[in-house]
Backbone as a printed PyTorch tensor [residue, N CA C, xyz], in Angstrom:
tensor([[[  0.8260,  -1.1980,   0.0000],
         [  0.0000,   0.0000,   0.0000],
         [  0.8700,   1.2610,   0.0000]],

        [[  1.8590,   1.3410,   0.8970],
         [  2.7170,   2.5260,   0.9650],
         [  3.5720,   2.6460,  -0.2880]],

        [[  3.9720,   1.4930,  -0.8650],
         [  4.7690,   1.5360,  -2.0940],
         [  3.9900,   2.1800,  -3.2270]],

        [[  2.7150,   1.8020,  -3.3800],
         [  1.9130,   2.3870,  -4.4610],
         [  1.6910,   3.8770,  -4.2200]],

        [[  1.4610,   4.2530,  -2.9720],
         [  1.2960,   5.6750,  -2.6520],
         [  2.5710,   6.4450,  -2.9890]],

        [[  3.7160,   5.9080,  -2.5840],
         [  4.9980,   6.5620,  -2.8490],
         [  5.2420,   6.6670,  -4.3520]],

        [[  4.9940,   5.5810,  -5.0550],
         [  5.2220,   5.5720,  -6.4970],
         [  4.3170,   6.5830,  -7.1900]],

        [[  3.0450,   6.5760,  -6.8580],
         [  2.1020,   7.5190,  -7.4750],
         [  2.4800,   8.9640,  -7.1740]],

        [[  2.9000,   9.2180,  -5.9500],
         [  3.2590,  10.5720,  -5.5500],
         [  4.5020,  11.0520,  -6.2860]],

        [[  5.5340,  10.2300,  -6.3170],
         [  6.7610,  10.6030,  -7.0170],
         [  6.5210,  10.7600,  -8.5120]],

        [[  5.7510,   9.8450,  -9.0720],
         [  5.4620,   9.8930, -10.5010],
         [  4.6470,  11.1500, -10.8390]],

        [[  3.6960,  11.4830,  -9.9910],
         [  2.8960,  12.6940, -10.2030],
         [  3.7520,  13.9510, -10.1710]],

        [[  4.6880,  14.0140,  -9.2600],
         [  5.5840,  15.1720,  -9.1870],
         [  6.5120,  15.2370, -10.3920]],

        [[  6.9430,  14.0910, -10.8830],
         [  7.7680,  14.0730, -12.0870],
         [  6.9710,  14.6150, -13.2760]],

        [[  5.7310,  14.1800, -13.4130],
         [  4.8790,  14.6860, -14.5000],
         [  4.7000,  16.1940, -14.3930]],

        [[  4.4940,  16.6930, -13.1890],
         [  4.3280,  18.1360, -12.9590],
         [  5.5730,  18.9010, -13.4030]],

        [[  6.7440,  18.4050, -13.0230],
         [  7.9860,  19.1020, -13.3520],
         [  8.2900,  19.0520, -14.8490]],

        [[  7.9230,  17.9680, -15.5000],
         [  8.1020,  17.8830, -16.9510],
         [  7.3350,  19.0070, -17.6440]],

        [[  6.0710,  19.1370, -17.2880],
         [  5.2240,  20.1650, -17.9020],
         [  5.7300,  21.5650, -17.5760]],

        [[  6.1800,  21.7700, -16.3460],
         [  6.6980,  23.0860, -15.9490],
         [  7.9180,  23.4500, -16.7860]],

        [[  8.7980,  22.4900, -17.0090],
         [  9.9970,  22.7480, -17.7990],
         [  9.6350,  23.1290, -19.2340]],

        [[  8.7190,  22.4040, -19.8440],
         [  8.3110,  22.7300, -21.2120],
         [  7.6210,  24.0880, -21.2980]],

        [[  6.8570,  24.4260, -20.2770],
         [  6.1260,  25.7000, -20.2920],
         [  7.0880,  26.8830, -20.3460]],

        [[  8.2890,  26.7110, -19.8600],
         [  9.2600,  27.8100, -19.8770],
         [  9.6750,  28.1910, -21.2930]],

        [[  9.3820,  27.3510, -22.2810],
         [  9.6650,  27.6810, -23.6790],
         [  8.5100,  28.4290, -24.3420]],

        [[  7.3690,  28.4400, -23.6910],
         [  6.1490,  29.0010, -24.2680],
         [  6.3350,  30.4560, -24.7070]],

        [[  6.0630,  30.7140, -25.9830],
         [  6.0780,  32.0740, -26.4930],
         [  7.4440,  32.6630, -26.7830]],

        [[  8.5050,  31.8930, -26.6180],
         [  9.8490,  32.4230, -26.8550],
         [ 10.2470,  32.2960, -28.3240]],

        [[ 11.0450,  33.2400, -28.7920],
         [ 11.6260,  33.1500, -30.1240],
         [ 12.6330,  32.0000, -30.1380]],

        [[ 12.9980,  31.5550, -31.3430],
         [ 14.0130,  30.5110, -31.4490],
         [ 15.3110,  30.9540, -30.7830]],

        [[ 15.6690,  32.2000, -30.9970],
         [ 16.9130,  32.7100, -30.4220],
         [ 16.8660,  32.6740, -28.8980]],

        [[ 15.8040,  33.2010, -28.3040],
         [ 15.7250,  33.2390, -26.8380],
         [ 15.6220,  31.8480, -26.2300]],

        [[ 15.0160,  30.9100, -26.9280],
         [ 14.9140,  29.5330, -26.4140],
         [ 16.2660,  28.8440, -26.4010]],

        [[ 17.1830,  29.2610, -27.2960],
         [ 18.4420,  28.5610, -27.4920],
         [ 19.6710,  29.2810, -26.9550]],

        [[ 19.6190,  30.5760, -26.8150],
         [ 20.8360,  31.3320, -26.5330],
         [ 21.3580,  31.1040, -25.1190]],

        [[ 22.6700,  31.2100, -24.9520],
         [ 23.2370,  31.0440, -23.6110],
         [ 22.8090,  32.2020, -22.7190]],

        [[ 22.3250,  31.8620, -21.5290],
         [ 21.8060,  32.8680, -20.6080],
         [ 22.6170,  32.9670, -19.3190]],

        [[ 23.6900,  32.1860, -19.2350],
         [ 24.6160,  32.2630, -18.1110],
         [ 26.0350,  32.1950, -18.6750]],

        [[ 27.0030,  32.4780, -17.8370],
         [ 28.3970,  32.4300, -18.3030],
         [ 28.8360,  31.0090, -18.6540]],

        [[ 28.1110,  30.0090, -18.1820],
         [ 28.4500,  28.6240, -18.5210],
         [ 27.6270,  28.0940, -19.6940]],

        [[ 26.8110,  28.9500, -20.3010],
         [ 26.0670,  28.5670, -21.4940],
         [ 24.6930,  27.9720, -21.2510]],

        [[ 24.2120,  27.9490, -20.0320],
         [ 22.9030,  27.3570, -19.7460],
         [ 21.8270,  28.0630, -20.5660]],

        [[ 20.9680,  27.2650, -21.1790],
         [ 19.9170,  27.7860, -22.0520],
         [ 18.6700,  26.9290, -21.9070]],

        [[ 17.5280,  27.4740, -22.2530],
         [ 16.2610,  26.8060, -21.9800],
         [ 16.0450,  25.5370, -22.8050]],

        [[ 16.2410,  25.5980, -24.1080],
         [ 16.0190,  24.4080, -24.9220],
         [ 17.0470,  23.3290, -24.5820]],

        [[ 18.2460,  23.7320, -24.2360],
         [ 19.2680,  22.7800, -23.8230],
         [ 18.8930,  22.0480, -22.5470]],

        [[ 18.2310,  22.7410, -21.6230],
         [ 17.7710,  22.0770, -20.3970],
         [ 16.7610,  20.9800, -20.7320]],

        [[ 15.8500,  21.2830, -21.6590],
         [ 14.8570,  20.2810, -22.0720],
         [ 15.5660,  19.0850, -22.7140]],

        [[ 16.5010,  19.3590, -23.6000],
         [ 17.2500,  18.2780, -24.2730],
         [ 17.9900,  17.4170, -23.2480]],

        [[ 18.6260,  18.0650, -22.2840],
         [ 19.3780,  17.3410, -21.2580],
         [ 18.4690,  16.4460, -20.4220]],

        [[ 17.3700,  16.9980, -19.9400],
         [ 16.4690,  16.2320, -19.0700],
         [ 15.8300,  15.0790, -19.8440]],

        [[ 15.5450,  15.2950, -21.1230],
         [ 15.0030,  14.2040, -21.9480],
         [ 15.9980,  13.0470, -22.0100]],

        [[ 17.2680,  13.3600, -22.2130],
         [ 18.2860,  12.3190, -22.2530],
         [ 18.4610,  11.6170, -20.9190]],

        [[ 18.3960,  12.3860, -19.8490],
         [ 18.5030,  11.8050, -18.5020],
         [ 17.3910,  10.7820, -18.2950]],

        [[ 16.1510,  11.1840, -18.5750],
         [ 15.0240,  10.2560, -18.4090],
         [ 15.1770,   9.0280, -19.2830]],

        [[ 15.5510,   9.2410, -20.5430],
         [ 15.6670,   8.1120, -21.4800],
         [ 16.6550,   7.0760, -20.9650]],

        [[ 17.7520,   7.5410, -20.3970],
         [ 18.7710,   6.6100, -19.9000],
         [ 18.3450,   5.9370, -18.5860]],

        [[ 17.9000,   6.7400, -17.6400],
         [ 17.6180,   6.1840, -16.3140],
         [ 16.4130,   5.2530, -16.2970]],

        [[ 15.3740,   5.5660, -17.0540],
         [ 14.2150,   4.6680, -17.0640],
         [ 14.2730,   3.6690, -18.2100]],

        [[ 15.3620,   3.7190, -18.9710],
         [ 15.5570,   2.7770, -20.0620],
         [ 16.6930,   1.8180, -19.7680]],

        [[ 17.9080,   2.2630, -20.0470],
         [ 19.0970,   1.4160, -19.9100],
         [ 19.2460,   0.8030, -18.5200]],

        [[ 18.9670,   1.5880, -17.5060],
         [ 19.1720,   1.1370, -16.1250],
         [ 18.3470,  -0.1150, -15.8100]],

        [[ 17.1750,  -0.2400, -16.4620],
         [ 16.2970,  -1.3830, -16.1990],
         [ 16.2330,  -2.3330, -17.3950]],

        [[ 17.2660,  -2.2660, -18.2540],
         [ 17.3450,  -3.1240, -19.4270],
         [ 16.0950,  -2.9860, -20.2910]],

        [[ 15.6260,  -1.7450, -20.4010],
         [ 14.4830,  -1.3990, -21.2380],
         [ 14.9100,  -0.2250, -22.1280]],

        [[ 15.8660,  -0.4400, -23.0230],
         [ 16.4450,   0.6700, -23.7800],
         [ 15.3910,   1.5030, -24.4980]],

        [[ 15.6930,   2.7790, -24.6220],
         [ 14.8280,   3.6970, -25.3540],
         [ 14.6250,   3.1750, -26.7650]],

        [[ 13.4070,   3.2900, -27.2900],
         [ 13.1950,   2.8700, -28.6760],
         [ 13.9210,   3.7760, -29.6720]],

        [[ 14.4020,   4.9200, -29.1950],
         [ 15.1320,   5.8470, -30.0560],
         [ 16.6290,   5.7100, -29.8060]],

        [[ 17.3910,   5.8830, -30.8540],
         [ 18.8460,   5.7780, -30.7370],
         [ 19.3780,   6.9160, -29.8690]],

        [[ 20.1770,   6.5560, -28.8780],
         [ 20.8110,   7.5330, -28.0000],
         [ 22.3220,   7.4300, -28.1680]],

        [[ 23.0200,   8.5740, -28.1090],
         [ 24.4810,   8.4700, -28.0900],
         [ 24.9240,   7.8160, -26.7890]],

        [[ 26.1070,   7.2460, -26.7880],
         [ 26.6260,   6.6660, -25.5460],
         [ 26.7070,   7.7620, -24.4920]],

        [[ 26.4720,   7.4090, -23.2400],
         [ 26.4860,   8.4260, -22.1840],
         [ 27.8460,   9.0870, -22.0750]],

        [[ 28.9200,   8.3720, -22.3960],
         [ 30.2730,   8.9320, -22.3270],
         [ 30.4710,  10.0510, -23.3550]],

        [[ 29.6730,  10.0330, -24.4280],
         [ 29.8380,  11.0100, -25.5030],
         [ 29.3350,  12.4020, -25.1230]],

        [[ 28.7240,  12.5320, -23.9670],
         [ 28.2160,  13.8380, -23.5450],
         [ 29.2060,  14.6030, -22.6820]],

        [[ 30.4100,  14.0920, -22.5480],
         [ 31.3990,  14.7900, -21.7100],
         [ 31.7670,  16.1490, -22.2990]],

        [[ 31.4220,  16.3880, -23.5590],
         [ 31.6930,  17.6800, -24.1920],
         [ 30.5530,  18.6720, -23.9890]],

        [[ 29.5180,  18.2710, -23.2470],
         [ 28.3950,  19.1620, -22.9900],
         [ 27.3870,  19.2340, -24.1260]],

        [[ 27.4830,  18.3550, -25.1110],
         [ 26.6040,  18.4250, -26.2770],
         [ 25.1450,  18.1140, -25.9590]],

        [[ 24.8740,  17.5580, -24.7820],
         [ 23.4820,  17.3010, -24.4110],
         [ 22.8420,  18.5180, -23.7440]],

        [[ 23.5770,  19.6230, -23.6470],
         [ 23.0920,  20.8040, -22.9330],
         [ 22.7510,  21.9800, -23.8450]],

        [[ 22.7430,  21.7490, -25.1570],
         [ 22.3500,  22.8140, -26.0750],
         [ 21.8820,  22.2060, -27.3870]],

        [[ 21.0920,  22.9700, -28.1180],
         [ 20.5340,  22.5050, -29.3820],
         [ 21.3750,  23.0250, -30.5390]],

        [[ 21.7680,  22.1240, -31.4190],
         [ 22.5030,  22.5430, -32.6070],
         [ 21.5390,  23.2440, -33.5670]],

        [[ 22.1020,  23.9140, -34.5630],
         [ 21.2450,  24.6030, -35.5390],
         [ 20.4090,  23.6240, -36.3520]],

        [[ 20.8230,  22.3490, -36.4000],
         [ 20.0760,  21.3290, -37.1500],
         [ 18.9580,  20.6780, -36.3280]],

        [[ 18.9460,  20.9090, -35.0280],
         [ 17.9080,  20.3290, -34.1720],
         [ 16.7960,  21.3600, -33.9810]],

        [[ 15.5820,  20.9730, -34.3050],
         [ 14.4760,  21.9060, -34.1330],
         [ 13.8940,  21.7850, -32.7220]],

        [[ 13.2350,  22.8410, -32.3250],
         [ 12.5430,  22.8290, -31.0370],
         [ 11.5350,  21.6860, -31.0140]],

        [[ 10.7810,  21.5250, -32.0980],
         [  9.7760,  20.4540, -32.1620],
         [ 10.4110,  19.0730, -32.0380]],

        [[ 11.5810,  18.8760, -32.6210],
         [ 12.2630,  17.5780, -32.5020],
         [ 12.6290,  17.2970, -31.0500]],

        [[ 13.1830,  18.2810, -30.3750],
         [ 13.6180,  18.0920, -28.9840],
         [ 12.4170,  17.8770, -28.0720]],

        [[ 11.3830,  18.6910, -28.2460],
         [ 10.1760,  18.5200, -27.4270],
         [  9.5200,  17.1750, -27.7360]],

        [[  9.4780,  16.8080, -29.0110],
         [  8.8970,  15.5190, -29.3870],
         [  9.6460,  14.3580, -28.7550]],

        [[ 10.9800,  14.4270, -28.7720],
         [ 11.7810,  13.3910, -28.1320],
         [ 11.4800,  13.3310, -26.6340]],

        [[ 11.3850,  14.4940, -26.0010],
         [ 11.0850,  14.5350, -24.5680],
         [  9.7360,  13.8850, -24.2890]],

        [[  8.7290,  14.2170, -25.0690],
         [  7.3960,  13.6490, -24.8490],
         [  7.3740,  12.1290, -25.1060]],

        [[  8.0760,  11.6750, -26.1290],
         [  8.1440,  10.2200, -26.3810],
         [  8.9010,   9.5190, -25.2570]],

        [[  9.9010,  10.2020, -24.7240],
         [ 10.6410,   9.6510, -23.5930],
         [  9.7210,   9.4980, -22.3910]],

        [[  8.8260,  10.4620, -22.1820],
         [  7.8630,  10.3540, -21.0780],
         [  7.0810,   9.0530, -21.1940]],

        [[  6.6180,   8.7560, -22.4060],
         [  5.8140,   7.5460, -22.6020],
         [  6.6160,   6.2970, -22.2260]],

        [[  7.8620,   6.2520, -22.6640],
         [  8.7130,   5.0980, -22.3530],
         [  9.0030,   5.0300, -20.8500]],

        [[  9.3210,   6.1870, -20.2640],
         [  9.5910,   6.2470, -18.8180],
         [  8.3590,   5.8460, -18.0180]],

        [[  7.2030,   6.3810, -18.4150],
         [  5.9630,   6.0740, -17.6950],
         [  5.6570,   4.5860, -17.7450]],

        [[  5.9330,   3.9520, -18.8800],
         [  5.7040,   2.5040, -18.9850],
         [  6.6130,   1.7590, -18.0140]],

        [[  7.8750,   2.1800, -17.9190],
         [  8.8040,   1.5480, -16.9760],
         [  8.3040,   1.7230, -15.5480]],

        [[  7.9290,   2.9420, -15.2070],
         [  7.4610,   3.2320, -13.8430],
         [  6.1920,   2.4470, -13.5330]],

        [[  5.2610,   2.3980, -14.4820],
         [  3.9920,   1.7040, -14.2520],
         [  4.1680,   0.1920, -14.1330]],

        [[  5.0720,  -0.3690, -14.9210],
         [  5.1860,  -1.8320, -14.9930],
         [  6.0730,  -2.4510, -13.9200]],

        [[  7.0010,  -1.6620, -13.3580],
         [  7.9320,  -2.2330, -12.3930],
         [  7.5760,  -1.8370, -10.9630]],

        [[  7.8330,  -2.7300,  -9.9920],
         [  7.6510,  -2.3520,  -8.5860],
         [  8.7990,  -1.4400,  -8.1400]],

        [[  8.5960,  -0.7140,  -7.0710],
         [  9.6180,   0.2130,  -6.5810],
         [ 10.9320,  -0.4720,  -6.2440]],

        [[ 10.8880,  -1.7410,  -5.8640],
         [ 12.1340,  -2.4340,  -5.5270],
         [ 12.7450,  -3.1760,  -6.7210]],

        [[ 12.2280,  -2.9190,  -7.9410],
         [ 12.7980,  -3.5640,  -9.1320],
         [ 14.2670,  -3.1990,  -9.2570]],

        [[ 15.1390,  -4.1780,  -9.4420],
         [ 16.5710,  -3.8950,  -9.5120],
         [ 16.9540,  -3.2150, -10.8290]],

        [[ 17.9210,  -2.3300, -10.7150],
         [ 18.4780,  -1.6660, -11.8850],
         [ 19.9810,  -1.5280, -11.7190]],

        [[ 20.6570,  -1.2240, -12.8090],
         [ 22.1100,  -1.0600, -12.7700],
         [ 22.4850,   0.1850, -13.5730]],

        [[ 23.2090,   1.1130, -12.9200],
         [ 23.6410,   2.3600, -13.5530],
         [ 25.1360,   2.2340, -13.8410]],

        [[ 25.5040,   1.9060, -15.0950],
         [ 26.9140,   1.6600, -15.3930],
         [ 27.8070,   2.8890, -15.2360]],

        [[ 27.2470,   4.0750, -15.2740],
         [ 28.0590,   5.2910, -15.1330],
         [ 28.1610,   5.7620, -13.6880]],

        [[ 27.5590,   5.0410, -12.7400],
         [ 27.7280,   5.3550, -11.3200],
         [ 28.8690,   4.4970, -10.7670]],

        [[ 29.6500,   5.0440,  -9.8560],
         [ 30.7470,   4.2580,  -9.2790],
         [ 30.2140,   3.1770,  -8.3290]],

        [[ 30.9870,   2.1330,  -8.1960],
         [ 30.6530,   1.0890,  -7.2090],
         [ 30.8680,   1.6690,  -5.8100]],

        [[ 30.1140,   1.3020,  -4.8510],
         [ 29.1070,   0.2540,  -4.8190],
         [ 27.6980,   0.7670,  -5.1350]],

        [[ 27.5750,   1.9280,  -5.7610],
         [ 26.2660,   2.5510,  -5.9690],
         [ 25.5860,   2.1690,  -7.2730]],

        [[ 26.3070,   1.4770,  -8.1570],
         [ 25.7710,   1.1840,  -9.4850],
         [ 24.5270,   0.2960,  -9.4450]],

        [[ 24.4600,  -0.6240,  -8.4880],
         [ 23.2650,  -1.4580,  -8.3490],
         [ 22.2530,  -0.7060,  -7.5050]],

        [[ 21.0520,  -0.5530,  -8.0420],
         [ 20.0510,   0.3000,  -7.4120],
         [ 18.6660,  -0.2760,  -7.6520]],

        [[ 17.6300,   0.5380,  -7.4710],
         [ 16.2630,   0.0790,  -7.7240],
         [ 15.4080,   1.2390,  -8.2570]],

        [[ 14.1880,   0.9220,  -8.6380],
         [ 13.3090,   1.9260,  -9.2380],
         [ 13.0430,   3.0910,  -8.2960]],

        [[ 12.8790,   2.8200,  -7.0250],
         [ 12.6240,   3.9060,  -6.0760],
         [ 13.7630,   4.9290,  -6.1030]],

        [[ 14.9930,   4.4570,  -6.0190],
         [ 16.1420,   5.3580,  -6.0110],
         [ 16.2480,   6.1290,  -7.3250]],

        [[ 15.9340,   5.4820,  -8.4350],
         [ 16.0130,   6.1480,  -9.7350],
         [ 14.8940,   7.1760,  -9.8690]],

        [[ 13.7130,   6.8580,  -9.3940],
         [ 12.6220,   7.8390,  -9.4150],
         [ 13.0090,   9.0930,  -8.6380]],

        [[ 13.5580,   8.9050,  -7.4600],
         [ 13.9890,  10.0430,  -6.6440],
         [ 15.0930,  10.8230,  -7.3590]],

        [[ 16.0390,  10.1030,  -7.9410],
         [ 17.1570,  10.7480,  -8.6390],
         [ 16.6650,  11.5780,  -9.8340]],

        [[ 15.8260,  10.9920, -10.6780],
         [ 15.3460,  11.6990, -11.8700],
         [ 14.4210,  12.8500, -11.4810]],

        [[ 13.6230,  12.6520, -10.4600],
         [ 12.7790,  13.7540,  -9.9810],
         [ 13.6510,  14.9130,  -9.5120]],

        [[ 14.7330,  14.6070,  -8.7990],
         [ 15.6500,  15.6530,  -8.3570],
         [ 16.2760,  16.3880,  -9.5280]],

        [[ 16.7120,  15.6410, -10.5470],
         [ 17.2830,  16.2540, -11.7550],
         [ 16.2620,  17.1550, -12.4390]],

        [[ 15.0540,  16.6380, -12.6160],
         [ 14.0090,  17.3950, -13.3090],
         [ 13.6390,  18.6500, -12.5390]],

        [[ 13.5030,  18.5080, -11.2320],
         [ 13.1550,  19.6410, -10.3870],
         [ 14.2490,  20.6990, -10.4030]],

        [[ 15.4810,  20.2560, -10.3130],
         [ 16.6220,  21.1760, -10.3320],
         [ 16.6530,  21.9850, -11.6260]],

        [[ 16.4840,  21.3030, -12.7530],
         [ 16.5640,  21.9910, -14.0330],
         [ 15.3160,  22.8230, -14.3280]],

        [[ 14.1660,  22.4130, -13.8150],
         [ 12.9710,  23.2650, -13.9260],
         [ 13.1970,  24.5550, -13.1400]],

        [[ 13.8930,  24.4640, -12.0070],
         [ 14.2410,  25.6640, -11.2430],
         [ 15.1950,  26.5690, -12.0020]],

        [[ 16.1790,  25.9580, -12.6730],
         [ 17.0720,  26.7440, -13.5280],
         [ 16.2550,  27.4720, -14.5910]],

        [[ 15.3350,  26.7430, -15.2140],
         [ 14.5140,  27.3350, -16.2770],
         [ 13.6600,  28.4810, -15.7400]],

        [[ 13.1550,  28.3470, -14.5110],
         [ 12.3930,  29.4380, -13.8860],
         [ 13.2040,  30.7260, -13.8640]],

        [[ 14.4150,  30.6240, -13.3770],
         [ 15.2730,  31.8050, -13.2410],
         [ 15.6450,  32.3650, -14.6110]],

        [[ 15.9820,  31.4880, -15.5530],
         [ 16.3490,  31.9530, -16.8920],
         [ 15.1850,  32.6870, -17.5530]],

        [[ 13.9920,  32.1200, -17.4520],
         [ 12.8280,  32.7510, -18.0870],
         [ 12.5100,  34.0830, -17.4210]],

        [[ 12.6140,  34.1330, -16.1120],
         [ 12.3760,  35.3950, -15.4090],
         [ 13.3530,  36.4660, -15.8920]],

        [[ 14.5870,  36.0750, -16.1210],
         [ 15.5840,  37.0160, -16.6050],
         [ 15.3190,  37.4920, -18.0220]],

        [[ 14.6650,  36.6600, -18.8300],
         [ 14.3660,  37.0470, -20.2110],
         [ 13.2390,  38.0650, -20.3000]],

        [[ 12.1210,  37.7380, -19.6700],
         [ 10.9570,  38.6120, -19.8450],
         [ 10.1170,  38.8060, -18.5800]],

        [[ 10.6400,  38.3430, -17.4460],
         [  9.9270,  38.5530, -16.1890],
         [  8.8460,  37.5410, -15.8790]],

        [[  8.5720,  36.6150, -16.8010],
         [  7.5170,  35.6260, -16.5430],
         [  7.9840,  34.6290, -15.4950]],

        [[  7.1110,  34.3390, -14.5590],
         [  7.4140,  33.4020, -13.4760],
         [  6.2570,  32.4230, -13.3090]],

        [[  6.4740,  31.4260, -12.4760],
         [  5.4120,  30.4850, -12.1510],
         [  5.7080,  29.0920, -12.6530]],

        [[  4.8670,  28.1750, -12.2120],
         [  5.0560,  26.7780, -12.5500],
         [  4.1470,  26.3210, -13.6850]],

        [[  2.9830,  26.9330, -13.7550],
         [  2.0220,  26.5460, -14.7920],
         [  1.2900,  27.7960, -15.2740]],

        [[  0.8240,  27.7350, -16.4990],
         [  0.1450,  28.8820, -17.1100],
         [ -1.0460,  29.3470, -16.2760]],

        [[ -1.7720,  28.4280, -15.6950],
         [ -2.9750,  28.8180, -14.9440],
         [ -2.6550,  29.5690, -13.6500]],

        [[ -1.4110,  29.5280, -13.2160],
         [ -1.0110,  30.2570, -12.0100],
         [ -0.3090,  31.5790, -12.3120]],

        [[ -0.1160,  31.8420, -13.5920],
         [  0.6080,  33.0530, -13.9770],
         [ -0.2570,  34.2910, -13.7350]],

        [[  0.3810,  35.3400, -13.2500],
         [ -0.2910,  36.6290, -13.0200],
         [  0.3500,  37.6880, -13.8990]],

        [[ -0.4090,  38.7420, -14.1590],
         [  0.1690,  39.8650, -14.8970],
         [  1.3200,  40.4510, -14.0920]],

        [[  2.3300,  40.9180, -14.7970],
         [  3.5010,  41.4800, -14.1370],
         [  3.2100,  42.9070, -13.7080]],

        [[  3.3840,  43.1810, -12.4300],
         [  3.2360,  44.5290, -11.8750],
         [  4.6470,  45.0640, -11.6490]],

        [[  5.1640,  45.7900, -12.6340],
         [  6.5460,  46.2770, -12.5820],
         [  6.7970,  47.1640, -11.3620]],

        [[  5.8370,  47.9900, -11.0280],
         [  5.9990,  48.8990,  -9.8910],
         [  6.1180,  48.1170,  -8.5810]],

        [[  5.2490,  47.1330,  -8.3980],
         [  5.2940,  46.3130,  -7.1800],
         [  6.5960,  45.5200,  -7.1150]],

        [[  7.0570,  44.9950,  -8.2510],
         [  8.3150,  44.2580,  -8.2740],
         [  9.4880,  45.1530,  -7.9040]],

        [[  9.4980,  46.3620,  -8.4510],
         [ 10.5940,  47.2960,  -8.1600],
         [ 10.6180,  47.6470,  -6.6730]],

        [[  9.4350,  47.8820,  -6.0880],
         [  9.3580,  48.2160,  -4.6590],
         [  9.8300,  47.0380,  -3.8070]],

        [[  9.4460,  45.8450,  -4.1960],
         [  9.8490,  44.6420,  -3.4660],
         [ 11.3660,  44.4570,  -3.5210]],

        [[ 11.9520,  44.6120,  -4.7080],
         [ 13.4090,  44.4710,  -4.8570],
         [ 14.1420,  45.5640,  -4.0820]],

        [[ 13.5960,  46.7730,  -4.0700],
         [ 14.2230,  47.8680,  -3.3160],
         [ 14.2320,  47.5530,  -1.8240]],

        [[ 13.1700,  46.9630,  -1.3430],
         [ 13.0760,  46.5760,   0.0750],
         [ 14.1580,  45.5350,   0.4190]],

        [[ 14.3340,  44.5460,  -0.4610],
         [ 15.3440,  43.5170,  -0.2380],
         [ 16.7450,  44.1180,  -0.3210]],

        [[ 16.9540,  44.9970,  -1.2870],
         [ 18.2460,  45.6790,  -1.4340],
         [ 18.5880,  46.4610,  -0.1740]],

        [[ 17.6120,  47.1780,   0.3620],
         [ 17.8330,  47.9660,   1.5720],
         [ 18.1930,  47.0700,   2.7560]],

        [[ 17.4960,  45.9580,   2.8890],
         [ 17.7960,  45.0180,   3.9780],
         [ 19.2150,  44.4620,   3.8280]],

        [[ 19.6220,  44.1530,   2.5910],
         [ 20.9640,  43.6210,   2.3500],
         [ 22.0250,  44.6550,   2.7030]],

        [[ 21.7960,  45.8920,   2.2960],
         [ 22.7630,  46.9580,   2.5950],
         [ 22.8490,  47.2120,   4.0980]],

        [[ 21.7200,  47.1720,   4.7610],
         [ 21.6980,  47.4030,   6.2050],
         [ 22.3990,  46.2890,   6.9710]],

        [[ 22.3260,  45.0730,   6.4630],
         [ 22.9330,  43.9270,   7.1390],
         [ 24.4180,  43.7860,   6.8360]],

        [[ 24.8890,  44.4210,   5.7630],
         [ 26.3040,  44.3100,   5.3740],
         [ 27.1800,  44.9480,   6.4420]],

        [[ 28.3110,  44.3250,   6.7340],
         [ 29.1970,  44.9090,   7.7590],
         [ 29.7410,  46.2490,   7.2930]],

        [[ 29.8850,  47.1490,   8.2250],
         [ 30.4270,  48.4780,   7.9390],
         [ 31.9590,  48.3580,   7.9020]],

        [[ 32.5490,  48.8470,   6.8150],
         [ 34.0110,  48.7830,   6.6940],
         [ 34.6690,  49.7850,   7.6590]],

        [[ 35.8340,  49.4030,   8.1500],
         [ 36.5770,  50.2830,   9.0550],
         [ 36.8260,  51.6280,   8.3610]],

        [[ 36.6230,  52.7050,   9.0890],
         [ 36.8480,  54.0410,   8.5490],
         [ 35.6060,  54.6300,   7.8990]],

        [[ 34.5540,  53.7960,   7.6830],
         [ 33.3240,  54.2850,   7.0800],
         [ 32.2060,  54.4300,   8.0890]],

        [[ 32.5110,  54.2870,   9.3680],
         [ 31.4330,  54.3250,  10.3550],
         [ 31.0690,  55.7510,  10.7370]]])
């Protein structure tokens, strides 16, 4: 009973985070969806591509249920190529792959018990042997982390925030500015006073 509750709860949160991540692309130009938004090159479409690959591997290879789609070897991503979209990869292709991966992942999650054994060849021993519960938690953490990255990136682009479209509110620039000024003032007040400036 508790296993089914845990599985349903974790799976539901994974589904929520998947949709939240995709929503961050909503209404963006091709350039804004792809361009590097941090000094390390983090970008919105690249986050989707990365998380799609993570799911495909963890709910596929780990349980000897390989993705029906050809994946590069996991070692081939050491160059960061899973974190950005090439000019030949379309947004629709990446989103389509992510959605098809959901179907494959969901089948794995639905068909296996939480204690189903799995093996992660890219994890060091003694951690490589694992189970569905641990992988669900791991992938949920990855998805949640990257959905959070996408939140911040999207906010920086156009100020849009939130987890789902139905929770989005109109942006009140004046209220946001007042709120940020309040936080800025608190930060300045809490900062230590340098010697000679007192």
